[in-house]
DSSP file (Angstrom, degrees, kcal/mol; ACC not computed):
  #  RESIDUE AA STRUCTURE BP1 BP2  ACC     N-H-->O    O-->H-N    N-H-->O    O-->H-N    TCO  KAPPA ALPHA  PHI   PSI    X-CA   Y-CA   Z-CA
    1    1 A M              0   0    0      0, 0.0    20,-0.4     0, 0.0    52,-0.1   0.000 360.0 360.0 360.0 133.3   -4.6   -9.9   10.0
    2    2 A A        -     0   0    0     18,-0.2     2,-0.5     1,-0.1    20,-0.1  -0.156 360.0 -83.6 -74.7 175.6   -4.6  -10.1    6.3
    3    3 A L        -     0   0    0     17,-0.2     2,-0.4    20,-0.1    17,-0.2  -0.750  42.9-168.4 -87.1 125.7   -5.2   -7.2    4.0
    4    4 A H  E     -A   19   0A   0     15,-3.2    15,-2.5    -2,-0.5     2,-0.4  -0.946   5.1-168.2-113.0 135.9   -8.8   -6.3    3.4
    5    5 A M  E     -A   18   0A   0     -2,-0.4     2,-0.4    13,-0.2    13,-0.2  -0.965   9.5-178.0-128.8 141.9   -9.7   -3.8    0.6
    6    6 A E  E     -A   17   0A   0     11,-2.0    11,-3.2    -2,-0.4     2,-0.5  -0.999  15.2-146.6-138.7 134.3  -12.9   -2.1   -0.2
    7    7 A V  E     +A   16   0A   0     -2,-0.4     9,-0.2     9,-0.2     7,-0.0  -0.863  20.6 170.3-105.9 132.7  -13.6    0.3   -3.1
    8    8 A R  E     -A   15   0A   0      7,-2.6     7,-2.4    -2,-0.5     2,-0.2  -0.994  25.4-133.9-139.1 132.3  -15.9    3.3   -2.9
    9    9 A P  E     -A   14   0A   0      0, 0.0     2,-0.3     0, 0.0     5,-0.2  -0.576  13.8-171.2 -81.1 148.2  -16.4    6.1   -5.4
   10   10 A R  E >   -A   13   0A   0      3,-3.3     3,-1.9    -2,-0.2     2,-0.3  -0.829  67.0 -56.4-135.8  98.2  -16.5    9.7   -4.3
   11   11 A G  T 3  S-     0   0    0     -2,-0.3    -1,-0.1     1,-0.3   102,-0.0  -0.554 119.5 -21.4  65.9-127.0  -17.6   11.7   -7.3
   12   12 A H  T 3  S+     0   0    0     -2,-0.3     2,-0.4    -3,-0.1    31,-0.3   0.385 122.7  92.3 -92.8   2.7  -15.1   11.0  -10.1
   13   13 A V  E <   -A   10   0A   0     -3,-1.9    -3,-3.3    29,-0.1     2,-0.4  -0.828  66.5-145.8-101.3 133.5  -12.4    9.8   -7.6
   14   14 A M  E     -Ab   9  45A   0     30,-2.1    32,-2.8    -2,-0.4     2,-0.5  -0.824  12.3-156.7 -95.9 137.0  -12.1    6.1   -6.6
   15   15 A I  E     -Ab   8  46A   0     -7,-2.4    -7,-2.6    -2,-0.4     2,-0.7  -0.960   5.8-160.7-117.3 126.8  -11.1    5.4   -3.1
   16   16 A L  E     -Ab   7  47A   0     30,-3.0    32,-2.5    -2,-0.5     2,-0.5  -0.916  12.3-156.2-105.6 108.0   -9.5    2.1   -2.1
   17   17 A H  E     -Ab   6  48A   0    -11,-3.2   -11,-2.0    -2,-0.7     2,-0.4  -0.741  10.3-162.3 -86.7 125.8   -9.8    1.6    1.7
   18   18 A C  E     -A    5   0A   0     30,-2.5    33,-0.7    -2,-0.5     2,-0.4  -0.912  10.5-179.7-114.2 136.2   -7.1   -0.7    3.0
   19   19 A K  E     +Ab   4  51A   0    -15,-2.5   -15,-3.2    -2,-0.4     2,-0.5  -0.999  51.4  11.5-135.3 133.5   -7.3   -2.5    6.4
   20   20 A G  E    S- b   0  52A   0     31,-2.0    33,-3.2    -2,-0.4    34,-1.2  -0.906 102.7 -16.9 112.9-130.4   -4.7   -4.8    7.9
   21   21 A R  E     - b   0  54A   0     -2,-0.5     2,-0.8   -20,-0.4    34,-0.2  -0.945  35.3-156.5-124.9 138.5   -1.2   -5.4    6.7
   22   22 A L  E     + b   0  55A   0     32,-2.5    34,-1.8    -2,-0.4    37,-0.4  -0.826  48.7 141.6-109.5  89.0    0.5   -4.7    3.3
   23   23 A V      > -     0   0    0     -2,-0.8     5,-1.5    32,-0.2     4,-0.2  -0.766  51.3 -51.0-131.4 170.4    3.2   -7.2    3.5
   24   24 A Y  T   5S-     0   0    0     -2,-0.2     2,-0.6     3,-0.2     3,-0.5   0.009  98.5  -3.7 -47.4 139.3    5.2   -9.7    1.4
   25   25 A R  T  >5S+     0   0    0      1,-0.2     4,-2.5     2,-0.1     5,-0.2  -0.696 125.5  21.7  89.0-111.5    3.5  -12.2   -0.8
   26   26 A D  H  >5S+     0   0    0     -2,-0.6     4,-2.5     1,-0.2    -1,-0.2   0.884 124.7  48.4 -61.7 -42.1   -0.3  -12.5   -0.9
   27   27 A E  H  >5S+     0   0    0     -3,-0.5     4,-2.5    -4,-0.2    -1,-0.2   0.936 114.7  43.7 -65.9 -46.1   -1.1   -9.1    0.5
   28   28 A T  H  ><S+     0   0    0     -5,-1.5     4,-2.6     2,-0.2    -1,-0.2   0.884 114.5  51.2 -67.9 -35.9    1.2   -7.2   -1.9
   29   29 A A  H  X S+     0   0    0     -4,-2.5     4,-2.3     2,-0.2    -2,-0.2   0.931 112.5  45.3 -65.0 -44.8    0.1   -9.3   -4.9
   30   30 A A  H  X S+     0   0    0     -4,-2.5     4,-2.4    -5,-0.2    -2,-0.2   0.905 114.2  49.5 -64.8 -41.3   -3.6   -8.7   -4.1
   31   31 A F  H  X S+     0   0    0     -4,-2.5     4,-2.8    -5,-0.2     5,-0.3   0.934 111.4  48.5 -62.5 -47.5   -3.0   -4.9   -3.5
   32   32 A S  H  X S+     0   0    0     -4,-2.6     4,-2.4     1,-0.2    -2,-0.2   0.907 112.3  48.3 -61.2 -43.4   -1.0   -4.6   -6.8
   33   33 A Q  H  X S+     0   0    0     -4,-2.3     4,-2.4     2,-0.2    -1,-0.2   0.928 113.3  47.1 -62.9 -45.8   -3.7   -6.4   -8.8
   34   34 A K  H  X S+     0   0    0     -4,-2.4     4,-2.4     2,-0.2    -2,-0.2   0.927 113.7  46.8 -64.7 -45.8   -6.5   -4.3   -7.3
   35   35 A V  H  X S+     0   0    0     -4,-2.8     4,-2.6     1,-0.2     5,-0.2   0.917 112.1  51.6 -63.1 -42.4   -4.7   -1.0   -7.8
   36   36 A G  H  X S+     0   0    0     -4,-2.4     4,-1.9    -5,-0.3    -2,-0.2   0.921 110.6  47.9 -59.2 -45.3   -3.8   -2.0  -11.4
   37   37 A E  H  X S+     0   0    0     -4,-2.4     4,-1.5     1,-0.2    -1,-0.2   0.919 113.2  48.0 -61.6 -44.3   -7.5   -2.8  -12.2
   38   38 A L  H  X S+     0   0    0     -4,-2.4     4,-3.2     1,-0.2    -2,-0.2   0.896 111.1  49.8 -65.8 -40.3   -8.7    0.4  -10.7
   39   39 A L  H  < S+     0   0    0     -4,-2.6    -1,-0.2     1,-0.2    -2,-0.2   0.836 107.8  54.6 -68.9 -31.5   -6.2    2.5  -12.5
   40   40 A E  H  < S+     0   0    0     -4,-1.9    -1,-0.2    -5,-0.2    -2,-0.2   0.881 122.5  27.3 -66.4 -37.2   -7.0    0.8  -15.8
   41   41 A R  H  < S+     0   0    0     -4,-1.5     2,-0.3    -5,-0.1    -2,-0.2   0.750 124.7  35.6 -97.4 -28.1  -10.7    1.7  -15.4
   42   42 A H     <  -     0   0    0     -4,-3.2    -1,-0.1    -5,-0.2     3,-0.1  -0.924  67.2-133.8-133.9 151.4  -10.7    4.9  -13.3
   43   43 A H  S    S+     0   0    0     -2,-0.3     2,-0.1   -31,-0.3    34,-0.1  -0.946  75.6  27.4-148.6 130.7   -8.7    7.9  -12.8
   44   44 A P        -     0   0    0      0, 0.0   -30,-2.1     0, 0.0     2,-0.4   0.592  68.9-164.6 -91.6 176.7   -7.7    9.2  -10.3
   45   45 A L  E     -bc  14  77A   0     31,-1.9    33,-2.1   -32,-0.2     2,-0.5  -0.979   7.4-165.2-127.1 133.2   -7.3    6.8   -7.3
   46   46 A V  E     -bc  15  78A   0    -32,-2.8   -30,-3.0    -2,-0.4     2,-0.7  -0.978  10.4-153.0-114.4 128.9   -6.9    7.5   -3.6
   47   47 A V  E     -bc  16  79A   0     31,-3.6    33,-2.8    -2,-0.5     2,-0.7  -0.910  11.7-148.1-103.2 115.4   -5.6    4.7   -1.4
   48   48 A D  E     +bc  17  80A   0    -32,-2.5   -30,-2.5    -2,-0.7     3,-0.3  -0.745  19.9 177.4 -88.8 113.2   -6.9    5.2    2.1
   49   49 A F  E >   +     0   0A   0     31,-2.9     3,-1.6    -2,-0.7    34,-0.5   0.169  44.6 116.6 -98.8  16.2   -4.4    3.9    4.7
   50   50 A T  E 3  S+     0   0A   0      1,-0.3    -1,-0.2    30,-0.2   -31,-0.1   0.878  87.1  31.4 -52.4 -43.0   -6.5    5.0    7.7
   51   51 A A  E 3  S+b   19   0A   0    -33,-0.7   -31,-2.0    -3,-0.3     2,-0.6   0.196  88.6 120.1-104.3  15.1   -6.9    1.3    8.9
   52   52 A L  E <   -b   20   0A   0     -3,-1.6    31,-0.4   -33,-0.3    34,-0.2  -0.720  42.0-170.3 -81.6 121.7   -3.6    0.0    7.6
   53   53 A D  E     -     0   0A   0    -33,-3.2     2,-0.3    -2,-0.6   -32,-0.2   0.907  60.0  -8.2 -79.1 -44.1   -1.7   -1.4   10.5
   54   54 A T  E     -b   21   0A   0    -34,-1.2   -32,-2.5    31,-0.1     2,-0.3  -0.980  49.0-160.2-154.0 161.0    1.7   -2.0    9.0
   55   55 A I  E     -b   22   0A   0     -2,-0.3   -32,-0.2   -34,-0.2     2,-0.2  -0.992  13.4-158.4-143.1 142.4    3.7   -2.2    5.7
   56   56 A D     >  -     0   0    0    -34,-1.8     4,-2.5    -2,-0.3     5,-0.2  -0.478  43.2 -82.3-112.0-172.9    7.0   -3.9    5.0
   57   57 A S  H  > S+     0   0    0      1,-0.2     4,-2.6     2,-0.2     5,-0.2   0.840 128.5  53.9 -62.2 -34.1    9.7   -3.5    2.4
   58   58 A A  H  > S+     0   0    0      2,-0.2     4,-2.2     1,-0.2    -1,-0.2   0.913 109.8  47.7 -66.1 -41.1    7.7   -5.5   -0.2
   59   59 A G  H  > S+     0   0    0    -37,-0.4     4,-2.0     2,-0.2    -2,-0.2   0.909 112.4  48.8 -64.4 -42.7    4.7   -3.2    0.4
   60   60 A L  H  X S+     0   0    0     -4,-2.5     4,-1.9     1,-0.2    -2,-0.2   0.919 111.3  50.2 -62.6 -43.4    6.9   -0.1    0.0
   61   61 A G  H  X S+     0   0    0     -4,-2.6     4,-2.4     1,-0.2    -2,-0.2   0.892 108.7  51.9 -61.9 -39.7    8.4   -1.5   -3.1
   62   62 A E  H  X S+     0   0    0     -4,-2.2     4,-2.7     1,-0.2     5,-0.2   0.884 106.4  54.1 -65.3 -38.6    5.0   -2.2   -4.6
   63   63 A L  H  X S+     0   0    0     -4,-2.0     4,-2.3     2,-0.2    -1,-0.2   0.911 109.6  48.0 -60.2 -42.1    3.9    1.3   -3.9
   64   64 A V  H  X S+     0   0    0     -4,-1.9     4,-2.6     2,-0.2    -2,-0.2   0.935 112.2  48.3 -64.8 -46.5    6.9    2.7   -5.8
   65   65 A L  H  X S+     0   0    0     -4,-2.4     4,-2.5     1,-0.2    -2,-0.2   0.916 113.5  46.8 -60.7 -44.1    6.3    0.3   -8.7
   66   66 A L  H  X S+     0   0    0     -4,-2.7     4,-2.6     2,-0.2    -1,-0.2   0.887 111.4  51.9 -66.2 -38.8    2.6    1.3   -8.9
   67   67 A H  H  X S+     0   0    0     -4,-2.3     4,-2.4    -5,-0.2    -2,-0.2   0.929 111.4  46.9 -61.6 -46.0    3.5    5.0   -8.6
   68   68 A M  H  X S+     0   0    0     -4,-2.6     4,-2.2     2,-0.2    -2,-0.2   0.914 113.3  48.3 -64.2 -42.9    5.9    4.7  -11.5
   69   69 A W  H  X S+     0   0    0     -4,-2.5     4,-1.4     1,-0.2    -2,-0.2   0.922 111.1  51.1 -62.6 -43.5    3.4    2.8  -13.6
   70   70 A A  H  <>S+     0   0    0     -4,-2.6     5,-3.3     1,-0.2     3,-0.3   0.919 109.9  49.4 -61.0 -44.3    0.7    5.3  -12.9
   71   71 A Q  H ><5S+     0   0    0     -4,-2.4     3,-1.4     1,-0.2    -1,-0.2   0.912 111.0  48.2 -63.8 -42.6    2.9    8.2  -13.9
   72   72 A T  H 3<5S+     0   0    0     -4,-2.2    -1,-0.2     1,-0.3    -2,-0.2   0.736 113.2  49.6 -71.0 -19.5    4.0    6.6  -17.2
   73   73 A S  T 3<5S-     0   0    0     -4,-1.4    -1,-0.3    -3,-0.3    -2,-0.2   0.251 117.4-112.7 -98.6  10.9    0.3    5.9  -17.9
   74   74 A N  T < 5S+     0   0    0     -3,-1.4     2,-0.2     1,-0.2    -3,-0.2   0.891  78.2 123.9  57.7  42.6   -0.8    9.4  -17.1
   75   75 A R      < -     0   0    0     -5,-3.3     2,-0.4    -8,-0.1    -1,-0.2  -0.734  50.8-136.0-120.7 170.6   -2.6    8.3  -14.0
   76   76 A S        -     0   0    0     -2,-0.2   -31,-1.9    -3,-0.1     2,-0.4  -0.995  11.9-170.0-136.8 143.9   -2.4    9.3  -10.4
   77   77 A I  E     -c   45   0A   0     -2,-0.4    23,-0.5   -33,-0.2     2,-0.4  -0.998   9.9-171.6-125.4 129.2   -2.3    7.5   -7.0
   78   78 A R  E     -cd  46 100A   0    -33,-2.1   -31,-3.6    -2,-0.4     2,-0.4  -0.968  13.1-144.4-121.3 140.4   -2.6    9.4   -3.8
   79   79 A L  E     -cd  47 101A   0     21,-3.3    23,-2.8    -2,-0.4     2,-0.4  -0.866  18.0-157.8-104.0 135.3   -2.1    7.9   -0.4
   80   80 A A  E     -cd  48 102A   0    -33,-2.8   -31,-2.9    -2,-0.4    23,-0.2  -0.940  53.1 -14.2-122.3 135.5   -4.2    9.2    2.5
   81   81 A N        -     0   0    0     21,-2.3     2,-0.2    -2,-0.4    -1,-0.2   0.832  63.3-172.6  56.1  51.0   -3.9    9.2    6.2
   82   82 A P        -     0   0    0      0, 0.0    -1,-0.2     0, 0.0   -32,-0.1  -0.514  29.4-112.0 -69.5 143.3   -1.0    6.7    7.0
   83   83 A N     >  -     0   0    0    -34,-0.5     4,-3.0   -31,-0.4     5,-0.2  -0.123  36.3 -93.3 -66.7 174.2   -0.6    6.0   10.7
   84   84 A S  H  > S+     0   0    0      1,-0.2     4,-2.2     2,-0.2     5,-0.1   0.850 125.3  51.2 -62.4 -35.7    2.5    7.3   12.5
   85   85 A K  H  > S+     0   0    0      2,-0.2     4,-1.9     1,-0.2    -1,-0.2   0.937 114.2  42.3 -66.9 -47.2    4.3    4.0   12.0
   86   86 A V  H  > S+     0   0    0      2,-0.2     4,-2.4     1,-0.2    -2,-0.2   0.919 114.6  51.5 -66.1 -43.6    3.6    3.8    8.2
   87   87 A R  H  X S+     0   0    0     -4,-3.0     4,-2.2     1,-0.2    -2,-0.2   0.899 107.7  53.3 -59.9 -40.8    4.4    7.5    7.8
   88   88 A H  H  X S+     0   0    0     -4,-2.2     4,-2.9    -5,-0.2     5,-0.2   0.920 108.8  48.7 -61.0 -44.1    7.7    7.0    9.6
   89   89 A L  H  X S+     0   0    0     -4,-1.9     4,-1.5     1,-0.2     6,-0.3   0.906 111.3  50.0 -62.8 -40.9    8.7    4.2    7.2
   90   90 A L  H  <>S+     0   0    0     -4,-2.4     5,-2.0     1,-0.2     6,-1.4   0.871 113.3  48.1 -63.3 -35.6    7.7    6.4    4.3
   91   91 A K  H ><5S+     0   0    0     -4,-2.2     3,-1.6     4,-0.2    -2,-0.2   0.946 111.4  46.0 -71.0 -49.3    9.9    9.2    5.8
   92   92 A I  H 3<5S+     0   0    0     -4,-2.9    -1,-0.2     1,-0.3    -2,-0.2   0.736 113.6  50.1 -71.4 -20.1   13.0    7.2    6.5
   93   93 A T  T 3<5S-     0   0    0     -4,-1.5    -1,-0.3    -5,-0.2    -2,-0.2   0.372 112.5-122.3 -92.8   4.0   12.9    5.6    3.1
   94   94 A N  T X 5S+     0   0    0     -3,-1.6     3,-0.7    -5,-0.1    -3,-0.2   0.666  75.4 128.3  64.7  19.5   12.5    9.1    1.5
   95   95 A L  G >>< +     0   0    0     -5,-2.0     4,-3.1    -6,-0.3     3,-0.9   0.668  55.2  74.1 -80.2 -16.0    9.3    8.0   -0.1
   96   96 A L  G 34 S+     0   0    0     -6,-1.4     5,-0.3     1,-0.2    -1,-0.2   0.797  98.1  49.5 -63.3 -25.4    7.4   11.0    1.2
   97   97 A S  G <4 S+     0   0    0     -3,-0.7    -1,-0.2    -7,-0.3    -2,-0.2   0.568 118.9  37.7 -88.0  -8.0    9.3   13.0   -1.4
   98   98 A V  T <4 S+     0   0    0     -3,-0.9    -2,-0.2    -4,-0.2    -3,-0.1   0.808 109.4  57.4-106.1 -48.1    8.4   10.6   -4.2
   99   99 A L  S  < S-     0   0    0     -4,-3.1     2,-1.0    -9,-0.1   -21,-0.1  -0.432  86.6-111.2 -86.4 160.1    4.8    9.5   -3.5
  100  100 A F  E     +d   78   0A   0    -23,-0.5   -21,-3.3    -2,-0.1     2,-0.4  -0.814  47.3 174.2 -91.8 101.4    1.8   11.7   -3.1
  101  101 A V  E     -d   79   0A   0     -2,-1.0     2,-0.3    -5,-0.3   -21,-0.2  -0.935  10.2-170.7-117.5 130.9    0.9   11.4    0.6
  102  102 A Y  E     -d   80   0A   0    -23,-2.8   -21,-2.3    -2,-0.4     6,-0.0  -0.909  28.0-132.6-123.0 147.9   -1.8   13.4    2.4
  103  103 A A  S    S+     0   0    0     -2,-0.3     2,-0.3   -23,-0.2    -1,-0.1   0.804  90.4  27.8 -68.4 -30.5   -2.6   13.7    6.1
  104  104 A T  S  > S-     0   0    0      1,-0.1     4,-1.7   -25,-0.1     5,-0.1  -0.898  74.7-121.6-132.2 160.9   -6.3   13.1    5.5
  105  105 A L  H  > S+     0   0    0     -2,-0.3     4,-2.6     1,-0.2     5,-0.2   0.895 113.7  56.4 -63.3 -41.0   -8.6   11.4    3.1
  106  106 A E  H  > S+     0   0    0      1,-0.2     4,-2.8     2,-0.2     5,-0.2   0.911 105.4  50.6 -59.4 -44.5  -10.3   14.7    2.3
  107  107 A E  H  > S+     0   0    0      1,-0.2     4,-2.2     2,-0.2    -1,-0.2   0.905 112.0  47.5 -61.3 -41.8   -7.0   16.4    1.3
  108  108 A A  H  X S+     0   0    0     -4,-1.7     4,-2.1     2,-0.2    -2,-0.2   0.914 113.3  47.3 -66.5 -43.2   -6.2   13.5   -1.0
  109  109 A V  H  X S+     0   0    0     -4,-2.6     4,-2.5     2,-0.2    -2,-0.2   0.916 112.1  50.6 -64.7 -42.9   -9.6   13.5   -2.6
  110  110 A N  H  X S+     0   0    0     -4,-2.8     4,-2.2    -5,-0.2    -2,-0.2   0.903 110.1  49.4 -62.4 -41.4   -9.5   17.3   -3.0
  111  111 A A  H  X S+     0   0    0     -4,-2.2     4,-1.7     2,-0.2    -1,-0.2   0.898 111.9  49.1 -63.8 -40.0   -6.1   17.1   -4.7
  112  112 A S  H  X S+     0   0    0     -4,-2.1     4,-1.5     2,-0.2    -2,-0.2   0.892 109.9  51.2 -65.3 -40.0   -7.4   14.4   -7.1
  113  113 A T  H  X S+     0   0    0     -4,-2.5     4,-1.2     1,-0.2    -2,-0.2   0.887 107.2  53.4 -65.7 -39.4  -10.5   16.5   -7.9
  114  114 A R  H  X S+     0   0    0     -4,-2.2     4,-0.8     1,-0.2     3,-0.3   0.887 105.1  55.4 -61.6 -38.5   -8.2   19.5   -8.7
  115  115 A D  H >< S+     0   0    0     -4,-1.7     3,-0.7     1,-0.2    -1,-0.2   0.888 103.7  54.2 -61.1 -38.8   -6.3   17.3  -11.1
  116  116 A L  H 3< S+     0   0    0     -4,-1.5    -1,-0.2     1,-0.2    -2,-0.2   0.832 105.2  54.5 -64.2 -31.4   -9.5   16.4  -13.0
  117  117 A A  H 3< S+     0   0    0     -4,-1.2    -1,-0.2    -3,-0.3    -2,-0.2   0.678  89.0  94.8 -78.0 -17.4  -10.2   20.1  -13.4
  118  118 A R  S << S-     0   0    0     -4,-0.8     2,-0.1    -3,-0.7    -3,-0.0  -0.520  84.0-111.7 -76.0 140.1   -6.9   20.9  -15.1
  119  119 A P              0   0    0      0, 0.0    -1,-0.1     0, 0.0    -2,-0.1  -0.434 360.0 360.0 -68.1 145.9   -6.7   20.8  -18.9
  120  120 A A              0   0    0     -2,-0.1    -2,-0.0    -4,-0.1    -4,-0.0   0.475 360.0 360.0 -73.6 360.0   -4.7   18.0  -20.3
């Protein structure tokens, strides 16, 4: 299954719902382009991994690159609800300590909303 993405706003937070696989080549390129576009226009962004089946090293690398770009651009990306397989990969690659990962979509949206309330 390819990667399918759908964008939905929730208040001032944009949510990118991902379904399928985030793997090398077309999927990672499409994901990177979509996240880049959303970060340019909106802040903050939550990426919902509820329906993401799998991610490979290219997908993990892309997450790191997007996270670094977001931080240097004073933007934020939060990941929500990765399945146990994806969470395990994030854990063994030590990315849980680098990326903003939340157990539920609600937690990620709430954290993003709190960020908006903080003075710059």
